[in-house]
C-alpha positions in Angstrom: -136.1 118.1 273.3 -138.9 118.0 270.6 -138.7 115.4 267.9 -137.3 117.3 264.9 -137.2 114.4 262.5 -139.0 115.2 259.2 -142.3 113.6 258.4 -141.6 111.5 255.3 -144.8 109.5 255.4 -146.8 108.7 252.2 -149.0 111.8 252.6 -146.1 114.3 252.6 -146.0 115.6 249.1 -144.7 119.1 249.7 -141.1 120.2 249.8 -139.5 120.5 253.2 -136.3 122.3 252.3 -135.2 122.3 256.0 -134.7 118.5 255.7 -133.3 118.4 252.2 -129.7 118.7 251.1 -130.5 121.4 248.5 -130.9 118.6 245.9 -132.7 120.8 243.4 -129.9 123.4 243.6 -127.3 120.7 242.7 -128.7 117.7 241.0 -130.6 119.4 238.3 -129.2 121.3 235.3 -130.6 124.6 234.0 -129.9 126.8 231.1 -129.7 130.6 230.9 -133.2 131.7 229.9 -136.2 133.6 231.1 -136.4 131.2 234.0 -132.7 131.1 235.0 -130.1 133.9 234.9 -127.2 131.5 234.3 -126.4 128.0 232.9 -125.6 125.2 235.4 -124.7 121.5 234.8 -126.3 118.6 236.6 -124.4 117.8 239.7 -122.9 121.3 239.9 -123.9 123.3 243.0 -125.5 126.6 242.2 -123.1 129.5 242.9 -125.7 130.9 245.3 -125.8 127.8 247.4 -124.3 128.3 250.9 -122.5 125.8 253.1 -125.7 125.3 255.2 -127.6 124.2 252.1 -129.5 127.5 252.0 -129.9 129.9 249.1 -127.9 133.2 249.4 -130.5 135.1 247.3 -133.7 133.2 248.3 -135.7 136.3 249.1 -134.8 137.9 245.8 -134.8 135.0 243.3 -137.3 136.5 240.9 -135.7 139.9 240.9 -132.3 138.3 240.3 -133.5 136.3 237.3 -134.4 133.0 238.8 -138.2 132.7 238.6 -137.7 129.0 237.7 -136.4 128.4 241.2 -139.4 129.9 242.8 -141.8 127.8 240.7 -140.0 124.4 241.1 -141.7 121.8 243.3 -140.1 118.5 244.1 -143.4 117.1 245.7 -141.4 116.2 248.8 -138.9 114.1 247.0 -136.0 116.2 248.3 -136.5 115.3 251.9 -137.4 111.6 251.0 -134.1 111.1 249.2 -132.1 113.1 251.8 -133.6 111.5 254.9 -134.8 108.1 253.8 -132.9 106.9 250.8 -129.6 108.1 252.1 -130.4 108.1 255.8 -129.6 111.7 256.6 -126.0 111.5 255.1 -125.4 114.6 253.1 -123.3 114.8 249.9 -120.8 117.3 251.4 -119.8 115.3 254.5 -120.2 111.9 252.7 -118.9 112.7 249.1 -119.4 109.1 247.9 -123.2 109.6 248.2 -123.2 112.6 245.8 -123.4 110.8 242.4 -126.1 108.2 243.4 -128.0 110.8 245.4 -128.2 113.3 242.6 -129.2 110.5 240.2 -131.9 109.2 242.6 -133.5 112.5 243.2 -135.2 113.0 239.8 -136.4 109.4 239.9 -138.1 109.9 243.3 -139.4 113.2 242.2 -141.3 111.6 239.3 -142.7 109.0 241.7 -143.8 111.6 244.2 -145.5 113.6 241.4 -147.5 110.4 240.6 -148.4 110.1 244.2 -149.8 113.6 244.1 -152.0 112.8 241.1 -153.2 109.4 242.4 -154.0 111.0 245.8 -156.2 113.6 244.0 -157.9 110.9 241.9 -158.8 109.0 245.0 -160.5 112.1 246.4 -162.8 112.4 243.4 -166.3 110.9 244.1 -166.9 110.4 240.3 -163.9 108.0 240.2 -165.2 105.7 242.9 -165.3 102.7 240.6 -161.5 102.9 240.4 -160.7 103.2 244.1 -159.3 99.7 244.4 -157.0 100.1 241.4 -156.0 103.6 242.5 -155.1 102.5 246.0 -153.0 99.7 244.6 -151.2 102.1 242.4 -150.7 104.5 245.4 -149.2 101.7 247.6 -147.0 100.4 244.8 -145.7 103.9 244.0 -145.0 104.6 247.6 -143.1 101.3 247.9 -140.9 102.3 245.0 -140.0 105.6 246.5 -138.4 103.6 249.4 -136.2 101.4 247.3 -132.5 101.5 248.1 -130.4 103.7 245.8 -129.1 101.0 243.4 -132.7 99.7 242.8 -134.0 103.2 242.3 -131.4 103.8 239.6 -132.4 100.6 237.8 -136.1 101.3 238.0 -138.0 101.7 234.8 -139.9 104.8 235.9 -141.3 105.4 232.4 -143.0 102.0 232.4 -144.5 102.6 235.9 -145.6 106.0 234.9 -147.4 104.6 231.8 -149.3 102.1 233.9 -150.4 104.7 236.4 -151.3 107.2 233.7 -153.8 104.8 232.2 -155.6 104.9 235.5 -155.4 108.6 235.8 -156.8 109.0 232.3 -159.7 106.7 233.2 -160.4 108.8 236.4 -160.2 112.0 234.3 -162.8 110.8 231.9 -165.2 109.7 234.7 -164.9 113.2 236.4 -165.2 115.2 233.2 -168.2 113.1 232.1 -170.1 114.7 235.0 -170.1 118.0 233.1 -170.7 116.4 229.8 -167.3 117.4 228.4 -165.3 114.2 228.2 -165.4 114.7 224.5 -163.6 118.1 224.6 -160.2 116.9 223.5 -157.2 119.2 223.1 -154.5 116.8 224.3 -151.0 117.7 223.4 -152.1 120.7 221.3 -149.9 123.7 220.7 -151.7 126.7 222.0 -148.7 128.8 222.8 -149.7 132.5 222.9 -153.3 131.6 222.1 -156.1 134.1 222.7 -158.4 132.2 225.0 -159.7 135.1 227.0 -163.1 134.2 228.6 -163.0 130.7 226.9 -165.4 128.0 228.2 -162.9 125.2 228.9 -165.0 123.4 231.5 -164.1 119.7 231.6 -161.7 120.1 228.6 -158.9 117.6 228.1 -155.8 119.9 228.2 -153.3 117.1 229.1 -149.8 118.1 228.0 -151.1 121.2 226.1 -148.6 123.9 225.4 -150.2 127.1 226.9 -147.0 129.1 227.2 -147.9 132.8 227.2 -151.5 132.1 226.4 -154.2 134.6 227.3 -156.5 132.8 229.7 -157.9 135.8 231.4 -161.4 135.1 232.7 -161.4 131.6 231.2 -163.6 128.9 232.8 -161.2 125.9 233.5 -163.4 124.2 236.1 -162.8 120.4 236.0 -160.4 120.8 233.1 -157.7 118.1 233.0 -154.4 120.0 233.2 -152.0 117.2 233.8 -148.7 118.1 232.2 -150.0 121.3 230.7 -147.3 124.0 230.2 -148.6 127.2 231.8 -145.4 129.2 231.8 -146.2 132.8 231.4 -149.9 132.1 230.8 -152.2 134.8 232.0 -154.8 133.3 234.4 -156.0 136.6 235.8 -159.6 136.2 236.8 -159.7 132.6 235.5 -161.7 129.9 237.4 -159.6 126.8 238.1 -161.9 125.5 240.8 -161.8 121.7 240.8 -159.3 121.6 237.9 -157.9 118.1 237.5 -154.3 117.3 238.3 -153.3 121.0 238.6 -150.1 121.6 240.6 -148.6 124.4 242.6 -145.7 124.2 240.2 -147.9 125.1 237.2 -149.6 128.0 239.1 -146.2 129.4 240.1 -145.0 129.4 236.5 -148.1 131.3 235.3 -149.4 134.8 236.0 -152.6 135.5 237.9 -154.2 137.9 240.3 -156.5 138.1 243.3 -159.5 137.2 241.2 -158.0 133.9 240.0 -159.9 131.1 241.7 -158.1 128.0 242.8 -159.3 125.3 245.2 -157.5 123.6 248.1 -154.9 122.4 248.6 -153.5 124.8 246.0 -153.0 128.5 246.8 -152.4 131.7 244.8 -148.6 132.2 244.4 -147.3 135.1 246.5 -145.8 136.8 243.4 -149.3 137.1 241.8 -150.4 139.4 244.6 -147.2 141.3 245.2 -146.4 142.0 241.5 -150.0 142.4 240.2 -149.2 139.9 237.4 
């Protein structure tokens, strides 16, 4: 028989739902909105969750009012918590694991998101001077993801995130300096619904910017720092995001785009961009 154990090594930062106990469908709360058709409390299984941990309406989530589910990305934290933190014991057959498992999931998810960003920073030649510090941050963050449940729940994730974020910001400034745009600061700005069609945003600092519903059609976002930027409903049709810093699949899936939108590996154009034309 082939070995069917999940790969939960440090490089696995993509969701493997087949080896997760549907943690995002249970542990997380959501409210009735444009992203979710109903309201659900944290720790409450979604009404569409089946006994085998699969979604009953998976193939029609967007049409049924759950686009938020299709955009969500746990960065591989689901299978890490399911298979490593809790050793493959699921919350249904081992009910006592439910509360600590659901609490541990968002903690590990934050750590895995940091792993994604640090891994990207390490791949940027312009940040070579930070390699030693970035590798130390990567190793320490990976170590934290493997803590036992009680230590995970006691972990000060915010403090660790602040420490790593300082490094990520330094890497961003080095990379953006290559295009002479390290000075282009828009950090935390409210640009909801802004008309930025065709804008030259190369190397811009867009960290944490609210771009909900913004018109970014044809915008040049090459080497822009997009960490934490809210792109829900933003129109990226024809935009160039090649080499954008700290962009995630989660952000792309929450936005709109088309076949002309340029993204670089390991990211891909979301399927709904091509099927819906939006």
